[in-house]
C-alpha positions as a Markdown table, in Angstrom:
| # | Residue | x | y | z |
|---|---|---|---|---|
| 1 | Unk | -8.6 | 6.4 | 20.9 |
| 2 | Unk | -5.1 | 7.7 | 20.4 |
| 3 | Unk | -3.4 | 9.0 | 23.6 |
| 4 | Unk | -3.2 | 12.8 | 24.0 |
| 5 | Unk | 0.6 | 13.3 | 24.2 |
| 6 | Unk | 1.7 | 11.3 | 27.2 |
| 7 | Unk | 5.1 | 12.2 | 28.5 |
| 8 | Unk | 7.1 | 9.2 | 29.6 |
| 9 | Unk | 10.5 | 10.8 | 30.1 |
| 10 | Unk | 11.6 | 14.4 | 29.9 |
| 11 | Unk | 12.1 | 14.5 | 26.1 |
| 12 | Unk | 10.0 | 11.5 | 25.0 |
| 13 | Unk | 6.4 | 12.0 | 23.8 |
| 14 | Unk | 4.0 | 9.0 | 23.5 |
| 15 | Unk | 1.2 | 9.6 | 20.9 |
| 16 | Unk | 0.0 | 6.0 | 21.1 |
| 17 | Unk | 0.2 | 3.5 | 23.9 |
| 18 | Unk | 1.1 | -0.2 | 24.0 |
| 19 | Unk | -2.4 | -0.9 | 25.1 |
| 20 | Unk | -3.9 | 0.8 | 22.0 |
| 21 | Unk | -1.6 | -1.2 | 19.8 |
| 22 | Unk | -2.7 | -4.4 | 21.5 |
| 23 | Unk | -6.4 | -3.3 | 21.1 |
| 24 | Unk | -5.9 | -2.6 | 17.3 |
| 25 | Unk | -4.0 | -5.9 | 17.0 |
| 26 | Unk | -6.9 | -7.7 | 18.7 |
| 27 | Unk | -9.4 | -6.1 | 16.3 |
| 28 | Unk | -7.3 | -7.1 | 13.3 |
| 29 | Unk | -7.0 | -10.7 | 14.8 |
| 30 | Unk | -3.2 | -10.4 | 15.0 |
| 31 | Unk | -1.2 | -12.3 | 17.5 |
| 32 | Unk | 1.7 | -10.1 | 18.3 |
| 33 | Unk | 4.7 | -11.2 | 20.5 |
| 34 | Unk | 5.7 | -8.8 | 23.3 |
| 35 | Unk | 8.8 | -7.5 | 21.3 |
| 36 | Unk | 6.5 | -6.9 | 18.3 |
| 37 | Unk | 4.1 | -4.8 | 20.4 |
| 38 | Unk | 7.0 | -2.7 | 21.6 |
| 39 | Unk | 8.4 | -2.3 | 18.1 |
| 40 | Unk | 5.0 | -1.4 | 16.6 |
| 41 | Unk | 4.3 | 1.0 | 19.4 |
| 42 | Unk | 7.6 | 2.8 | 18.8 |
| 43 | Unk | 7.2 | 2.9 | 15.0 |
| 44 | Unk | 3.6 | 4.1 | 15.1 |
| 45 | Unk | 4.6 | 6.7 | 17.7 |
| 46 | Unk | 7.3 | 8.0 | 15.3 |
| 47 | Unk | 4.9 | 8.1 | 12.5 |
| 48 | Unk | 2.3 | 10.1 | 14.5 |
| 49 | Unk | 5.0 | 12.5 | 15.8 |
| 50 | Unk | 6.1 | 13.1 | 12.2 |
| 51 | Unk | 2.5 | 13.7 | 11.1 |
| 52 | Unk | 2.3 | 16.3 | 13.9 |
| 53 | Unk | 5.3 | 18.1 | 12.3 |
| 54 | Unk | 3.7 | 17.9 | 8.9 |
| 55 | Unk | 0.4 | 19.4 | 10.2 |
| 56 | Unk | 2.4 | 22.5 | 11.3 |
| 57 | Unk | 3.5 | 23.2 | 7.7 |
| 58 | Unk | 1.8 | 26.3 | 6.2 |
| 59 | Unk | 0.0 | 25.1 | 3.1 |
| 60 | Unk | -1.9 | 28.3 | 2.5 |
| 61 | Unk | -2.4 | 28.7 | -1.2 |
| 62 | Unk | -1.2 | 25.3 | -2.1 |
| 63 | Unk | -3.6 | 23.5 | -4.5 |
| 64 | Unk | -4.7 | 20.0 | -3.4 |
| 65 | Unk | -3.2 | 17.3 | -5.6 |
| 66 | Unk | -3.6 | 13.6 | -6.0 |
| 67 | Unk | 0.0 | 12.9 | -7.0 |
| 68 | Unk | 3.3 | 14.4 | -6.2 |
| 69 | Unk | 4.2 | 14.7 | -9.9 |
| 70 | Unk | 2.1 | 15.7 | -12.9 |
| 71 | Unk | 0.6 | 12.8 | -14.6 |
| 72 | Unk | -0.5 | 12.6 | -18.3 |
| 73 | Unk | -2.9 | 10.2 | -19.7 |
| 74 | Unk | -0.9 | 7.3 | -21.0 |
| 75 | Unk | -3.7 | 5.6 | -22.9 |
| 76 | Unk | -3.6 | 5.3 | -26.7 |
| 77 | Unk | -6.5 | 6.3 | -28.9 |
| 78 | Unk | -9.2 | 3.7 | -29.0 |
| 79 | Unk | -9.0 | 2.8 | -32.7 |
| 80 | Unk | -9.5 | -0.5 | -34.4 |
| 81 | Unk | -6.3 | -2.2 | -35.7 |
| 82 | Unk | -5.5 | -5.3 | -37.6 |
| 83 | Unk | -5.1 | -8.4 | -35.5 |
| 84 | Unk | -1.5 | -9.9 | -35.3 |
| 85 | Unk | -2.8 | -13.0 | -36.9 |
| 86 | Unk | -3.0 | -16.6 | -35.8 |
| 87 | Unk | 0.4 | -17.7 | -36.9 |
| 88 | Unk | 2.2 | -14.9 | -35.1 |
| 89 | Unk | 0.0 | -15.3 | -32.0 |
| 90 | Unk | 0.7 | -19.0 | -31.7 |
| 91 | Unk | 4.3 | -18.7 | -33.0 |
| 92 | Unk | 5.9 | -19.1 | -29.5 |
| 93 | Unk | 3.2 | -21.4 | -28.0 |
| 94 | Unk | 4.8 | -24.5 | -26.5 |
| 95 | Unk | 1.8 | -26.5 | -27.6 |
| 96 | Unk | -1.3 | -25.6 | -29.7 |
| 97 | Unk | -4.5 | -27.3 | -30.6 |
| 98 | Unk | -6.3 | -25.9 | -33.6 |
| 99 | Unk | -6.5 | -22.1 | -33.2 |
| 100 | Unk | -5.8 | -22.2 | -29.5 |
| 101 | Unk | -3.0 | -22.5 | -26.9 |
| 102 | Unk | -2.9 | -25.9 | -25.3 |
| 103 | Unk | -2.0 | -25.8 | -21.6 |
| 104 | Unk | -1.6 | -28.6 | -19.1 |
| 105 | Unk | -4.7 | -29.6 | -17.1 |
| 106 | Unk | -4.4 | -28.1 | -13.6 |
| 107 | Unk | -7.7 | -29.1 | -12.0 |
| 108 | Unk | -8.4 | -32.8 | -11.6 |
């Protein structure tokens, strides 16, 4: 799968190889140009290196969360209300037919 930290130059670490990017592109049925393969290899490598840094962060005692901020339920109470009425509902309709919106035919 992903390369185990190959060192290309003295200070450059490669977490994913160009061949692995080509393999994934083939599986996804993507035709990548040579410059795209190089670019994606570099970008994916940067992401994987950053993930390695994040994995070193001490998260002891931190509760798992689904969102970075606290979310509150934004739904209203499910109560029955009066309808807005036919005249108000069709007030801005460009064309109407009886109690309905009239729209152009789009399927022949």
